[in-house]
C-alpha positions, 0 to 999 in steps of 0.5 A: 500500500502506498503512502497516500493509501495509508492516509485515506480518510474515514472522517473529514475527507480533504481536511489536511490533505492536499488536492493531489491526494484527494484526487488520488483517493477519489475512486468511486462516485465518478459518475456523480462527479461528472454530473456536478461538474457538468452542472457547474460548467453549464452555469459559467456563462448562464445569467441564472445558475442551477444549484445542486443538492447532494442527498444521502445518509451519513458515510456515503461520501458527500463530503468526499465528493465536495473535496474532489469537486473543490480539487478540480476548481484548483488552477494549478491542479488543473494545469498539472493534471491537464484537466478542464481549466475553464472550470478553475479559471471561472469558478472559486470553491468556497467551502463551509465547515460540515457544521454551520453552528454559527448561522441563525439568520441570513446575515450570519450565512453571508458572514460565514461566506465572507470568512471562507471566502477570505480563506479561499482567496489566499492563493488567488489574491493574498491582498484581497484576502487580508482585506477580506479577513480585516473586513470580517474582523471589523463586522465582528467587532461592530455587529449591530443587533440586527445587521443588514445582510445586504451590507455583507452580501455586497462585500462578497459580491465585490470580492467575486467581482474582483477575482473575476470568478463565480462563487461555488458555495459548498455547504454541508447538512442543509436540512440541520441548518434550516432547522436552526435559522429564523423563518425567513432564512430560506426565502431570503437565500432563495432570493439571492440564488435566483437574482445573482448569477455570481453565486451558485449553491452546492449543498449536502443533505442527509435526506430529502427533507420536507421543504424540498417537496412542498410548494409553499417552502422556499426550496421547492424545485430550487435544486437539482437533487443528486442521490448517492446510492450505496456503492454497488459490488463493483464500486465496493471491490474497487475501493477495497483494492484502493484501501487494502492494496488487495485484489478481491473477487466480486464474490469475495467483496459481497459480504462486506457490501452487505454488511456495510450497506455499500457505505464508503466510510464503513467499507474504509473502516473494515478495510483498515482492520482487514490487511493481511486477513482472508475473507473468512478470517475477517468475518470471523473477527468482526466482532473484534473489529466492532469492539475496536471501533466501539468508541466510533459506534458509542459516539454516534449513539450519544450525540443523539437527543435522549428521545431520538436515541431511544427511538433509534436503539429500538430501530437497530434492535429490531434489526429488520425493516419495521413499522412505526408501530413495531418501534413504538412497541419496542420503545415503549412510547406513544406511536405518534411521538415515535413517528416524529422521532423517526422523521428527525432520525431520517432527517439526520440521515441515521434512518432510511425508509421505504414505502409510504403511510401505514406500510412505511418500514424504517431501518438504520442507514448504517448496518453495522450498528444493528450488529454492534447493538446485538453483540453488546447487549445480549450474548444470546443475540450474538449467536444470531449474528455469528450464524449469519457471519458464518454462512456468509463466509461459506457462501461467498468464499466457496473455494478459499477455505479448501485451497487454504486448508489443503495447502496447510495440510500439505505444508503441515506434513513437511516441516515441524515449524510449519506443523506447529503453525498449523496447530496454532491456527486451528486454535486461533481459528477453529474453521481452518481445522474443520474444513476437512473435518480434522483429517489432519490432526491424527496424522500431523506428527507421523506425517511430520516425521516422515517428512523430515526423513526426506533428503531431497528438497524437491519434494518440498518444492513440488507441493508448494508448486501444486498448491500454488498453482491450484490457488492461482487457478493454473488447473492445466499446470497441477494436472501436468505437475502431479502427472509428471511427478507421480508416474508408475516409474517416478522414484518419488513414490518411494520418498513421499509421505503417503497422505501427500501422494493422496493429497497430490491426486486429490488436487489433480482431481480438483483441477479437472473438476474445475476444467469440467473433465469429470472423467479425468477427475474421476480417474484421479479419485480412482487412483487414490481409492485404488492405491490406499483403499486397503489401508488401515491408517485412520487418515488415509481412510478419510482421504479415500471416503473423501475421494469416493464421495467426489467421485460419486459427484463426478459420476452424477455430472457424467450421467452415470447415476447407477455408478454413483449409487454403487460408489455410495454403497462402497462409502457406506461399507467404509463408514464402519471404520471411521469414527468422531467427526469423520463418521458424522461428516461422511455419513451426511456426504454419502446420503447427500450424493445418494440424494443427488443421484436419485433426483437425477434419476427423477425418483423425486420421492425417494430423493426427498426421503434420502435427503431428509434422512441426510439432514438428520445427519447434517453436522453444523459449524463444518464449512465443507458441509455447510458448502455442500448444503448450499449446493445440493439445495439449488441443485434439487430445485434445478431438478424439479424438487418441491421448494415447499417440502425442502423448506419443510425438512430444513425448518424441521430442526430449530438449531440447524435452521438458525445456522441456515437462515438465508437459505430458508428465507430465500426458499420462503421468498421463492414459495411466494411468502411475505418475509420480514427479516434483517436487510443482510439476510434478505440480501444473502438470499437474493444472491441465493435466489440468483444462484438457483435461477442460474442452475435452472437455466443451465 
């Protein structure tokens, strides 16, 4: 990460930053930038300026957008970067501070304008800037009880004439400013904006406040309103790469987009915490992230007045779009009063709503606040959050865990120091050890001892080459490397620990699967089965069972359904030799493969019965089996299974259902139910639905 990225701002963008840094860090909202610049460009020669209001909740990037526009209007920047110099020649940005606490009437507004204009004028006309500062000081010293606003405005307009520029007044939180000023302020400001082409207003607001849509209010149809929508997946991915220096796939960024609601500020906060962490590590450590930023979350709550805070806490505790009536019940307050407080919270940008009238539903604009409150308020609620995070980590990083664990398994069998690191990783991140259901634990010491006897370091390099190629998607290289290293005549066979040989062929099979060459994949799995099928070593039995399960799925993909069922029978025979977690996992997996095969034969009734028995054996908190579940349900639906029956089966066990909530919500939505759930859950359910539709179309 370069120096500029290290200074990327979560709050107050542009403060103590050069215009060059602002431009370098402005990586999203470029469409909105172009819209505003086009409006400003059109105002240069116009006798009547168009004014702009940028609307978005807190953290969406309003301040950053204004900082970027101000940088565009810097003549030196325009010259250096060869950008539109007409804008910088004709326009001068006058940026107010984010909170205009000293403005109570129109005279105060123009006095503040004069103050910021003096500051902005320094780089254009230092003598004029000094004169403006002295004028401002004189006005302050001799400010009468009722200062004529026209006198201050005249000073501002005269300065604009002397500079030869139109003034772009950048005023933030216009909705709050309008609440604190006298009743004539809006009409007086509107009059100036309509009559003085030297003044244009570029303002921000946290919501589309009431006066914007009321024909009897001063700001009705005064602005071109630009809504900053949440960042989309691609924008989140790009901002993440800028903030962390790490590239991430669309699937990889999707859970962070959901949890942050596409908020640039929250995404940058998470990015600062996420350096050198994988997606799964980050999701598992989300609680730590929230704990480290407790003051940020707490400060957001404490700034709210008491009554608003009480209503807001009810909103985030309900953790799903809720009506005013539901919020009133939770807050133990009168619904009419709650509706008033919700309006104020919406004006602050703390709450957003959808719908109208009695159907209007409210939810927190920054999603992580609900998770923060759940985690800190009740231990029982943490399980709900943890289940969602666990589900998302598996759903959106399908291959990451397996690839990471494959590599660690192979490395653990080579060097004691890496083996110890693997043991430590399991202690710190249990899901790493669960990926292959503790395949390695019984064998780490033995495999490591075998590895230390290997004198030829080429074996170590060989496995590093294989695992790296698989992780990077170089599937042909994996196939070629394993094929050359482990031919029947290769001397490597005798020097490599058996678990590594088995893993090498499993890697090769996985590479063939990625290339949709299922026949070659099955052949590689058969190599593992033939070579190690008679072994009585526990960890080799587990690898053979894994190869058989994967072989069965490969046979189904080749329409060799009867052969797949025979493979399942062979797995059933081997279940007796397995114990503990391995037996639980492979009991689930063999029934899962059987159900898929029966569904492929269109034996729907029998397939659903087998799936029901598979679900009874389904082990929780296991990334591999969780990933299986997220594949089998869409596959079943794509092959004609009843969505209602699948929903009934998945809902039959409360504990398992709690861990599969997004999947269950997706099925409920597909069966036509009206579902109320946290926005995060609904977003994941929407992606599951897309996956189902994709499989049905394919």
